[in-house]
Phi, psi and omega in degrees: 000351182297327184267357181291142174244151177228128179251130177240131182249147175289154177215141179263122179292140180304326180297316179293318180299317178296318180298314179296317179296318182296312179299316180297321179293320178295315181290314176299318177299321180294328175294318179293318179295320178301315179296313181294312179296322176297317180293333181276315191260344179275128179300153184301322179298318180280338180291329178298327180273311188267348182304309179301319180295317179299316180299311181296319180296314178297316177298321178297319179297317181296311182295314180300325181286321187261348180296318177300320179297316178300319179296318179293322176296322179293321177295325177295320181288320180226086188287159173286153181227147168243124182243117177267112183260102181057227178246021186249313189226154169236112183262141178239126179234146176238125183050040176082358181258115179296129179262301180203169178232142181248126173293134179302326181295342181269352182270125176279304174196170178239154179226157173259130181247123180231103181244165181301326184260349183202166177205161177163189183258129175255134180248128176256123182269157176293153181301313178246106183292120174296324178227147180275157173294148178248120182264126179264333182256117184294336180277350183275133181250104181296326181292324179288321176301314178296316180298319177294320178299314179295326181291322185262337187217161181273055179207165180282320181228129182241124180253105188283149175067030168261129189285171177299320179299315179297318178301313181300317180297315179295314179301316180299320183287324180288329181284331183307000000 
C-alpha cells in the first residue's frame, strides 16, 4: 500500500452554487436597475457629467455580483486536487497546476471545516516540522497561504471546497 495514490477533487455543493448565484443576481440586477433609472431620470445636461461615473458604478455592481459565480463554475470545470502519494506526500494542485506538497510526517492531524459560506479540509501541522513543505510553483507564497488559513480558520492550511466525504476518505487513509 506504500506506493498507492489517492486523488481527491474539490466539489461545489449545489446549495452553495444557488446561494452565490442568487446573491450575484441581486447585486448584478441592482447594477442594471441603477443604470436604467439613471438613464431615464437624470437630465441630459447632468448625464454628460455623471453618465460615465454611473456607467462604471453600474458595471462594477454587475461584475462584482457575477464574478464569484464564474469562479465557482470554473472550479467545477477544473477542480482543485489533493493527491495522497503513498505514505510520504500530500500534493495540492489548483486548476491542474501543482502548487505545493506536504510531507505526511509533518501533518499532526486534519479537520473538516463547515461554515455557511465555505467548507473544506484543514491541515494542522506539527510544531516542529520533521520535513519541510516543497513548493512547485515559484509564484506561490506558502507563508501567505498559511497566514490566510490561520486568519480565517483554526488550521495551518485550508483547502477550500473539499466535501465531508473527501475529508473522510483522506482521514481514513492518513490514520491507517
